[in-house]
PAFI-732234 format. One line per field, with one value per residue: y, x, z of N, C-alpha, C, CB in turn. Coordinates in steps of 0.1 Angstrom, whole numbers. Glycine has a CB too. Example, Ala and Ser with C-alpha at 12.3 -4.5 7.8 and 13.67 -1.06 7.14 Angstrom:
! PAFI-732234
n.yy [-57, -22] $
n.xx [132, 128] $
n.zz [78, 71] $
ca.yy [-45, -11] $
ca.xx [123, 137] $
ca.zz [78, 71] $
c.yy [-33, 0] $
c.xx [132, 129] $
c.zz [78, 79] $
cb.yy [-45, -6] $
cb.xx [113, 141] $
cb.zz [90, 57] $
This chain:
! PAFI-732234
n.yy [-297, -287, -309, -312, -305, -323, -349, -358, -333, -322, -329, -306, -285, -286, -267, -254, -252, -263, -243, -243, -222, -224, -225, -199, -184, -194, -185, -158, -159, -170, -148, -131, -145, -147, -120, -115, -132, -119, -93, -99, -113, -95, -76, -93, -100, -75, -69, -89, -82, -57, -65, -81, -62, -50, -66, -71, -71, -85, -76, -48, -14, -2, 23, 30, 5, -25, -50, -84, -113, -136, -127, -119, -144, -159, -144, -149, -176, -176, -162, -179, -202, -191, -184, -209, -219, -205, -220, -245, -254, -270, -270, -243, -240, -254, -240, -213, -217, -227, -206, -186, -197, -199, -172, -160, -172, -161, -135, -135, -146, -127, -104, -110, -114, -89, -74, -83, -72, -87, -96, -116, -123, -97, -82, -57, -31, -25, -49, -67, -59, -66, -94, -97, -86, -105, -127, -120, -115, -140, -157, -146, -152, -180, -186, -176, -194, -217, -215, -231, -247, -230, -211, -225, -237, -216, -211, -214, -204, -225, -220, -217, -231, -213, -226, -240, -242, -222, -229, -248, -283, -286, -300, -301, -323, -346] $
n.xx [17, 27, 45, 35, 9, -5, -30, -59, -81, -78, -101, -107, -105, -125, -140, -125, -107, -80, -63, -45, -19, -5, -16, -26, -3, 12, -1, 4, 32, 37, 31, 52, 74, 70, 72, 99, 111, 104, 116, 144, 148, 144, 164, 187, 184, 187, 214, 227, 220, 233, 260, 262, 260, 285, 308, 335, 344, 347, 334, 314, 309, 281, 261, 280, 286, 302, 295, 293, 295, 292, 279, 255, 245, 242, 222, 201, 198, 188, 164, 150, 148, 133, 110, 100, 97, 75, 54, 51, 48, 66, 89, 94, 102, 126, 140, 141, 156, 180, 188, 192, 214, 233, 235, 244, 269, 281, 282, 301, 323, 327, 332, 356, 372, 370, 383, 409, 413, 405, 380, 356, 324, 319, 325, 318, 309, 281, 272, 277, 258, 235, 236, 234, 209, 193, 198, 187, 160, 151, 155, 136, 113, 114, 112, 86, 71, 68, 49, 35, 54, 71, 56, 34, 0, -29, -55, -90, -121, -149, -181, -210, -243, -274, -288, -269, -248, -221, -202, -173, -173, -200, -228, -256, -281, -295] $
n.zz [511, 543, 565, 591, 590, 576, 572, 592, 605, 638, 665, 682, 665, 646, 633, 615, 583, 562, 538, 509, 498, 475, 448, 444, 447, 426, 403, 403, 402, 377, 360, 368, 360, 332, 326, 333, 314, 290, 294, 299, 276, 255, 261, 257, 229, 218, 226, 211, 185, 183, 187, 164, 144, 146, 135, 137, 163, 196, 218, 227, 236, 251, 261, 281, 291, 288, 266, 257, 234, 249, 272, 260, 249, 273, 285, 267, 272, 298, 294, 277, 294, 316, 303, 296, 321, 331, 323, 337, 371, 387, 370, 371, 398, 397, 377, 387, 411, 400, 383, 403, 418, 397, 389, 413, 415, 392, 400, 420, 406, 385, 400, 413, 390, 378, 397, 392, 367, 345, 322, 320, 306, 304, 328, 342, 365, 360, 347, 367, 385, 371, 371, 399, 404, 389, 405, 430, 422, 412, 434, 451, 437, 437, 464, 468, 454, 470, 493, 512, 523, 535, 552, 559, 554, 549, 573, 574, 588, 590, 575, 592, 593, 599, 620, 636, 664, 674, 691, 700, 698, 703, 688, 666, 669, 646] $
ca.yy [-291, -289, -323, -311, -301, -334, -358, -353, -321, -326, -326, -293, -275, -291, -257, -247, -261, -258, -238, -242, -210, -227, -221, -184, -179, -198, -176, -145, -162, -172, -135, -126, -153, -142, -106, -116, -137, -108, -82, -104, -117, -82, -71, -102, -99, -62, -71, -97, -74, -47, -72, -86, -51, -47, -80, -73, -70, -95, -68, -34, -5, 2, 31, 28, -9, -34, -62, -94, -124, -145, -121, -120, -157, -163, -138, -156, -189, -172, -158, -191, -210, -185, -185, -223, -221, -199, -230, -256, -250, -278, -265, -230, -242, -258, -229, -202, -220, -228, -192, -180, -202, -195, -157, -157, -176, -152, -122, -137, -148, -114, -95, -113, -112, -74, -69, -86, -66, -97, -93, -126, -119, -82, -81, -43, -29, -26, -63, -73, -56, -74, -107, -96, -84, -118, -136, -116, -117, -155, -162, -142, -160, -194, -186, -173, -206, -227, -209, -240, -253, -220, -205, -234, -233, -207, -218, -206, -209, -230, -213, -225, -227, -205, -234, -246, -235, -220, -233, -260, -295, -288, -304, -302, -337, -347] $
ca.xx [15, 38, 43, 28, -5, -12, -39, -73, -81, -81, -115, -109, -105, -134, -147, -116, -101, -68, -63, -32, -16, 3, -22, -27, 11, 16, -7, 12, 46, 37, 32, 65, 84, 68, 77, 113, 115, 103, 126, 157, 149, 145, 178, 196, 184, 193, 228, 232, 219, 244, 272, 262, 263, 299, 313, 349, 347, 341, 326, 311, 304, 267, 257, 291, 286, 308, 287, 300, 287, 290, 268, 242, 239, 238, 209, 192, 195, 180, 151, 143, 145, 122, 98, 95, 93, 62, 43, 50, 53, 78, 100, 96, 110, 140, 147, 144, 167, 192, 193, 197, 227, 242, 237, 252, 282, 286, 285, 314, 334, 329, 338, 370, 378, 370, 394, 421, 413, 401, 366, 347, 310, 318, 323, 319, 299, 268, 269, 277, 245, 225, 236, 229, 194, 188, 199, 176, 146, 148, 154, 123, 102, 115, 106, 72, 65, 67, 44, 30, 65, 77, 48, 23, -12, -38, -67, -102, -132, -160, -193, -221, -257, -280, -293, -258, -241, -207, -192, -166, -178, -215, -234, -270, -285, -305] $
ca.zz [524, 553, 571, 604, 587, 569, 579, 596, 614, 652, 669, 688, 655, 636, 626, 605, 573, 556, 524, 503, 492, 464, 435, 443, 445, 413, 393, 403, 398, 362, 354, 370, 352, 319, 325, 333, 301, 280, 297, 296, 261, 246, 263, 251, 215, 215, 227, 200, 173, 183, 184, 150, 135, 147, 133, 139, 177, 205, 228, 223, 246, 249, 272, 291, 296, 278, 264, 248, 229, 260, 280, 252, 248, 286, 288, 259, 279, 310, 289, 273, 306, 324, 295, 297, 335, 333, 319, 347, 384, 391, 362, 377, 410, 394, 370, 395, 420, 392, 379, 415, 420, 386, 390, 425, 412, 383, 407, 427, 395, 378, 409, 414, 377, 376, 406, 385, 354, 335, 321, 314, 307, 305, 342, 347, 376, 356, 344, 380, 391, 363, 377, 413, 403, 385, 417, 440, 417, 410, 447, 456, 430, 442, 478, 466, 448, 480, 505, 522, 529, 543, 562, 562, 547, 556, 579, 573, 596, 582, 577, 599, 589, 610, 631, 643, 674, 670, 702, 697, 704, 704, 675, 666, 666, 636] $
c.yy [-295, -302, -322, -308, -312, -342, -351, -341, -326, -321, -312, -282, -280, -280, -249, -257, -254, -254, -236, -229, -212, -222, -206, -178, -182, -189, -163, -148, -164, -158, -129, -132, -149, -128, -107, -122, -127, -98, -87, -108, -105, -77, -80, -101, -85, -62, -78, -90, -63, -53, -77, -74, -47, -60, -82, -73, -81, -88, -54, -26, 0, 10, 29, 15, -18, -47, -71, -105, -133, -140, -122, -134, -163, -157, -145, -169, -186, -169, -170, -200, -204, -185, -199, -225, -215, -209, -240, -252, -257, -273, -251, -231, -245, -247, -217, -205, -221, -215, -185, -184, -198, -180, -153, -161, -166, -138, -124, -138, -134, -104, -97, -111, -97, -68, -72, -81, -76, -96, -104, -121, -104, -78, -66, -42, -31, -41, -71, -71, -63, -88, -107, -94, -98, -128, -133, -119, -132, -161, -159, -150, -175, -195, -184, -186, -217, -222, -219, -247, -243, -215, -214, -229, -223, -216, -209, -213, -214, -222, -222, -221, -220, -213, -240, -237, -233, -223, -246, -272, -297, -290, -305, -316, -336, -359] $
c.xx [26, 35, 34, 13, -12, -21, -52, -71, -85, -95, -117, -110, -114, -140, -137, -111, -89, -70, -49, -30, -9, -3, -23, -13, 16, 11, 0, 27, 47, 38, 46, 75, 82, 74, 93, 118, 115, 114, 140, 159, 151, 159, 188, 196, 190, 208, 234, 231, 230, 257, 273, 265, 278, 307, 327, 353, 340, 332, 325, 306, 290, 263, 267, 291, 292, 300, 294, 290, 283, 278, 254, 236, 235, 224, 198, 188, 186, 166, 143, 139, 133, 109, 92, 90, 79, 51, 41, 56, 66, 91, 104, 105, 124, 147, 150, 156, 180, 197, 198, 211, 237, 245, 246, 267, 289, 289, 299, 325, 337, 335, 352, 378, 379, 381, 408, 422, 412, 386, 358, 332, 309, 316, 326, 309, 285, 263, 268, 263, 233, 224, 231, 214, 187, 188, 188, 162, 142, 147, 141, 112, 103, 109, 91, 65, 63, 61, 40, 42, 73, 69, 36, 10, -20, -50, -79, -113, -143, -172, -203, -234, -263, -285, -282, -252, -227, -197, -186, -172, -193, -220, -249, -274, -296, -314] $
c.zz [533, 560, 583, 602, 579, 578, 583, 605, 628, 656, 675, 677, 643, 628, 617, 595, 567, 542, 519, 496, 478, 451, 434, 441, 431, 402, 392, 398, 383, 355, 356, 362, 337, 316, 325, 320, 290, 282, 294, 282, 252, 248, 256, 235, 211, 216, 215, 187, 172, 181, 170, 140, 135, 146, 137, 154, 185, 215, 223, 236, 243, 262, 284, 297, 285, 278, 254, 243, 240, 269, 273, 251, 262, 289, 279, 266, 291, 305, 284, 285, 314, 316, 296, 311, 338, 330, 330, 360, 389, 383, 367, 389, 407, 387, 378, 405, 412, 388, 391, 418, 410, 387, 402, 422, 402, 390, 414, 416, 389, 387, 411, 401, 374, 385, 400, 371, 342, 334, 314, 316, 307, 319, 347, 359, 372, 353, 357, 387, 384, 369, 391, 413, 399, 397, 426, 435, 416, 424, 453, 450, 435, 456, 477, 461, 458, 493, 516, 529, 538, 555, 566, 555, 556, 562, 579, 582, 587, 585, 583, 594, 601, 622, 640, 653, 670, 680, 698, 704, 705, 689, 676, 661, 655, 637] $
cb.yy [-296, -278, -329, -301, -288, -343, -363, -364, -310, -320, -335, -290, -273, -300, -247, -241, -263, -269, -225, -254, -201, -241, -227, -178, -184, -213, -174, -139, -174, -179, -125, -127, -168, -143, -97, -126, -149, -101, -78, -116, -125, -72, -71, -117, -100, -51, -78, -110, -67, -39, -84, -92, -39, -39, -84, -61, -56, -103, -69, -34, 7, -10, 28, 39, -14, -37, -59, -101, -131, -147, -107, -115, -167, -158, -123, -159, -195, -160, -148, -199, -211, -171, -182, -233, -215, -186, -236, -268, -253, -293, -265, -223, -253, -270, -225, -197, -234, -237, -185, -183, -218, -198, -150, -164, -190, -149, -120, -150, -158, -109, -95, -128, -118, -68, -75, -101, -59, -112, -80, -140, -126, -77, -90, -33, -15, -18, -69, -68, -40, -74, -113, -84, -73, -124, -135, -101, -111, -162, -157, -127, -160, -199, -175, -162, -211, -234, -201, -251, -258, -208, -192, -235, -245, -196, -222, -205, -198, -245, -207, -223, -240, -198, -245, -252, -242, -205, -234, -259, -296, -276, -318, -292, -345, -348] $
cb.xx [1, 39, 56, 34, -6, -1, -31, -81, -91, -71, -119, -97, -90, -144, -153, -104, -112, -57, -72, -29, -8, 6, -36, -33, 20, 12, -22, 13, 51, 24, 21, 68, 82, 53, 72, 118, 106, 89, 125, 160, 137, 134, 181, 193, 169, 188, 232, 224, 205, 244, 274, 248, 255, 303, 311, 357, 343, 352, 332, 300, 314, 257, 243, 289, 272, 323, 272, 311, 295, 303, 271, 245, 250, 248, 210, 197, 208, 186, 153, 152, 157, 126, 101, 106, 103, 61, 47, 56, 42, 76, 96, 83, 104, 139, 138, 132, 164, 189, 181, 188, 227, 236, 224, 247, 282, 276, 274, 314, 329, 315, 331, 372, 370, 357, 393, 423, 426, 406, 364, 348, 303, 307, 332, 316, 301, 266, 280, 288, 242, 228, 251, 236, 191, 195, 213, 178, 146, 158, 166, 121, 104, 130, 112, 70, 74, 80, 32, 22, 75, 81, 43, 20, -21, -44, -63, -107, -137, -163, -198, -220, -265, -292, -302, -248, -242, -205, -199, -151, -173, -222, -228, -276, -290, -297] $
cb.zz [529, 563, 575, 613, 581, 562, 592, 602, 608, 662, 680, 697, 650, 642, 636, 613, 562, 556, 523, 494, 501, 463, 434, 456, 456, 410, 395, 417, 406, 358, 360, 385, 353, 315, 337, 345, 298, 280, 311, 306, 257, 250, 278, 254, 210, 225, 240, 199, 172, 197, 194, 147, 140, 160, 119, 133, 182, 212, 242, 212, 249, 246, 277, 301, 300, 281, 259, 256, 218, 269, 283, 238, 242, 297, 285, 245, 284, 317, 277, 263, 315, 329, 280, 294, 344, 324, 306, 342, 394, 389, 347, 379, 419, 384, 358, 403, 427, 380, 373, 427, 421, 373, 391, 437, 405, 372, 418, 435, 385, 372, 423, 418, 365, 380, 420, 386, 352, 339, 314, 321, 318, 296, 350, 336, 383, 343, 335, 389, 390, 348, 377, 420, 393, 374, 424, 443, 403, 402, 456, 454, 415, 442, 487, 456, 437, 483, 502, 515, 519, 534, 558, 577, 544, 546, 594, 559, 606, 585, 563, 615, 585, 604, 626, 633, 688, 666, 716, 699, 718, 710, 669, 656, 678, 622] $
């Protein structure tokens, strides 16, 4: 929870309680990470199979996109990492932040290399967009995983029994 919401609830707000959003967000993020792992994994395996079929070349054109062994293995690493991250929340935070940083770095490196006609990781426009999409997606998932630290917890009103007054400070004596 956010630091300013820890501790006992003040007397004026005795009729509300905090509810952490973390568990609800985590269940959705698990599905998103699993979907990313499957999508990136299938793409990576397809790239590696295509490259394996053309054994004499280091890179191949697939649908007007030059793909290389380096790109294929990087995508396999991303798929394995996000697949594992779907199992544990703390690992998910670390993996999504790491992939975001790495993908943003690759966007910059590939853009500069492409401008100088050098092509590491198959740095064409399409591959650059793949790295940019991975950056944006993983940054969004990383932000989604820490809702209590970003927006604070949700506050819900406590239900009162029919005999209790709903005005603050008034209590029914027993």
